[in-house]
C-alpha positions in Angstrom: -14.9 16.3 -13.8 -13.3 15.9 -17.0 -14.2 12.4 -18.6 -16.1 11.2 -15.5 -12.9 11.5 -13.7 -12.6 13.8 -10.1 -10.3 14.3 -8.3 -10.2 12.6 -4.7 -8.0 13.1 -1.7 -6.5 9.7 -0.6 -8.0 10.2 2.6 -11.1 10.7 1.4 -11.4 7.2 -0.4 -9.8 5.3 2.5 -8.5 5.2 6.0 -4.8 4.4 6.8 -3.3 2.2 9.8 0.3 2.6 10.4 1.9 -1.0 11.0 3.4 -1.8 14.5 7.3 -1.0 15.4 8.5 -4.1 16.2 12.0 -4.6 17.8 14.6 -7.1 16.7 13.8 -8.5 20.0 10.3 -9.3 18.7 11.5 -11.3 16.1 11.4 -15.5 16.0 11.9 -17.8 13.8 8.3 -19.3 14.3 4.7 -17.7 14.8 2.8 -15.4 12.6 4.8 -13.7 9.8 6.0 -9.8 10.2 5.3 -8.1 6.7 8.5 -5.6 6.2 8.7 -3.6 3.1 11.3 -6.0 1.7 8.3 -8.7 1.8 5.9 -6.0 -0.5 8.9 -5.7 -2.9 10.6 -9.5 -3.5 8.5 -12.6 -2.7 12.0 -14.1 -2.1 12.9 -11.9 0.8 12.6 -14.4 4.1 10.0 -13.2 6.8 10.7 -12.6 10.8 8.0 -14.0 12.7 6.0 -12.8 15.7 4.8 -15.5 18.5 2.7 -12.8 20.8 -0.5 -11.9 20.5 -0.6 -8.8 17.5 -3.2 -6.0 17.8 -6.5 -7.0 15.3 -5.3 -3.8 13.6 -2.1 -4.8 12.1 -3.2 -8.2 11.3 -3.4 -8.5 7.3 -4.4 -11.3 4.9 -4.7 -11.9 1.3 -6.5 -9.5 -0.8 -5.9 -6.5 2.0 -4.0 -3.0 0.6 -0.6 -2.3 1.8 0.9 1.1 1.5 4.8 1.7 2.0 5.3 4.8 3.0 9.1 5.4 4.0 12.0 4.2 2.7 14.4 4.3 -0.2 12.6 7.0 -3.1 12.4 4.3 -6.1 12.5 1.0 -4.3 10.6 1.6 -0.8 7.2 3.4 -1.7 4.4 1.9 -3.3 1.1 0.5 -3.1 0.5 -3.1 -3.4 -2.4 -5.8 -3.1 -1.2 -8.4 -0.3 -1.4 -12.1 -1.6 0.8 -14.3 1.1 -1.6 -15.1 3.4 -2.2 -13.9 6.9 0.7 -12.1 9.0 1.2 -8.6 10.9 1.8 -5.4 9.2 5.3 -3.7 10.5 6.1 -0.4 10.4 6.2 2.5 7.6 3.5 0.3 6.0 0.0 1.3 6.1 -3.2 -1.3 6.3 -5.5 0.6 4.1 -9.2 0.4 4.3 -10.5 1.3 1.0 -14.0 2.8 1.0 -15.4 0.5 -1.8 -18.6 2.4 -2.2 -16.2 4.9 -3.9 -13.4 3.1 -5.5 -12.5 -0.5 -6.2 -9.3 -1.8 -4.3 -7.3 -2.6 -7.5 -8.4 0.8 -8.7 -7.0 2.5 -6.0 -3.4 0.9 -5.9 -3.4 1.7 -9.6 -4.2 5.1 -8.6 -2.1 5.6 -5.7 1.0 4.2 -7.6 0.6 6.7 -10.4 1.2 9.7 -7.9 4.3 7.7 -6.1 6.4 11.0 -8.2 4.2 13.2 -6.1 4.3 11.1 -2.7 8.6 11.0 -2.7 8.4 14.9 -3.7 6.6 15.2 -0.5 8.8 12.8 1.6 11.3 14.1 3.7 14.7 12.9 5.9 17.9 12.4 5.1 20.0 10.9 2.2 18.5 7.5 1.0 16.1 7.2 3.7 12.8 9.3 3.6 9.0 9.4 4.7 5.6 11.1 4.2 3.9 12.2 6.9 0.3 10.5 7.1 -1.2 14.1 6.7 0.7 14.7 3.9 -0.3 11.1 1.8 -3.5 11.6 3.0 -3.9 15.4 1.2 -2.4 13.5 -2.0 -4.7 13.9 -5.1 -5.7 11.3 -7.2 -7.7 10.6 -10.5 -11.1 8.5 -9.5 -13.4 7.7 -11.8 -17.0 8.3 -10.5 -18.4 5.1 -12.0 -17.3 2.0 -10.2 -17.6 -0.1 -13.1 -15.6 1.9 -15.6 -12.8 1.6 -12.7 -13.2 -2.0 -12.6 -12.9 -1.5 -16.6 -10.1 0.5 -16.7 -8.2 -2.1 -14.0 -9.0 -5.3 -16.5 -7.3 -3.2 -19.0 -4.1 -2.3 -17.2 -4.2 -6.1 -16.2 -4.0 -6.8 -19.5 -1.1 -4.5 -20.9 0.8 -5.7 -17.8 0.3 -8.9 -18.9 1.7 -8.4 -22.5 4.6 -7.0 -21.0 5.5 -9.8 -18.5 5.4 -12.1 -22.4 
């Protein structure tokens, strides 16, 4: 343990639940929004909707952590805190149940995004589209500070610096 940081596997600090494999025939112009990778990366992208009864394990709401694990390296992979209301998560996106006794949700997002290059390096697939297996993703190590208060302090500092960059 160096300066209070310990390596933790992603699988040891959360539970990952994959989204539903919606088919184009499931899409509608009304109902509950289907959250696809494009909706994580661009708030301007339109939603498709689902009028059926979604499984509770696929339902999300603002504040939930989502992790996209498939697609085009450099644009599709990443960890996010969803802030656009109720929806149902599509395939290739994990709904992440963070163990908040071990790691702050915001800290988790920054920690996972800090190892995106490693995640993408372990992804396989053809030219363009790639994906990482759940097992490989769960085995990836991220730096976790043992003190939740210190994690929150780090998050606040990172958010301050990001806000300054945005200015």
